[in-house]
N, C-alpha and C positions, 0 to 999 in steps of 0.2 A: 593563370589564376581563375579559377570560378570567383565570385563573391557567392558568400554563401546568401540565402533570399532567408526567412523568417518560416514560412517554410517548406524549407528544405531543410530547418530542424527537428531533431525526434521529438517526440511529447511526448507526454502519461496519460495514457486510456485510462482510466477505472472503468472495472470491471463491472458486471451483473452486481457477486458476490460481495466486490467491498461497497459497492457503496451502498447497497445494504446494509452493512457493516458502518460504515461513517453515516448514516441514518442516526441504524442505535447507536453509536457512542456519541450523537451530539443528544441526541432526549435524556441518554442518564446523566450523559455529564449538566444539561442545562437541568432535569430536575434535581440535581440533588447539590449542585451547587451556580448553577442559576448560568444567565443568556451569554452575561463576560464572559467563565470562565471557558462555556462551552465555547466559544469565536475563538478565543486564546488558544480553543487543545486541535480543531480543525485549524485556522491558523496555523499552527507548527508545525502539526502534521503532514500539511499539502505540502510547505517550502518543506518535511525531507524528504518526500516522494519526488518534488524538483532535484535536489540533491543527487537523485540515484545518475540524470542526468551530468551534470559536471562532476559523477563522481565524487561531493562533496559529504556524499550518505556514504556510511561504509559499510557495505550488504556482503552476506556470505552465501552460500551454497546452500538450496533447502538440504535437509542430509536426506539421503535415498531412500531411508524406508517409507517417506511420501510419497514413491514414486513420482513425482514431476519435478523435470527441470527447472532451476529457476532459479532468484538468491530470496533476501530476506533481512530485512534490519528492524533491530529495533527502534523504537517510536517511546519515550515513557512508560507505560502502562502496553505496548499495543506491538505487537509483532507483526509489520508488514509487507506481505509476500506478492509480489513479482518475477515475469519472467522478460524479457528481449521476446516483437510482436513479429513477425515476418517481414512489416513495413520498417522494421528498423526502429520503430516507435517503444516503450515501456507501459507495457499492462499490470496494474493495478489490481494482481485477482484477487486478495481478501484483506484483512485484520483483524486478529484475532486479541484476544481481551489475554496477560499472561497469564491468570487463571483459566483460562478454555482448556479443554484436556486438546491442543495440539492435530491430533494428526486424523482423532475423528469428527471435528471443526470444518479442516482442510478439507481433506476427504464429503463434506456434505455437499461447499464452498463449490464443491470442483465434480460431483454428480457422480460420485464414485462407490 
């Protein structure tokens, strides 16, 4: 049996649209509730994303009307959309607030 090195383990990859959304979430939270709360929220968000790899975070298939293969989960007030990448890593595609029109924003982040 081959020992698994940390480099062999799948990784979380935050893609461009998701990175922009994380920045927006952080700034909004910091401006409304302070840096401590913004830090707590973002740390929790990343812990939930890490849970994809261990199946600790419960995810669901993206609805067919979105036209994209992948999954999503809810973290507090946001929906995190992700997909498996060809190399086995997990790509965090976008993160949308529950009040956003999900399909329109999702398509915008994918350039559809």
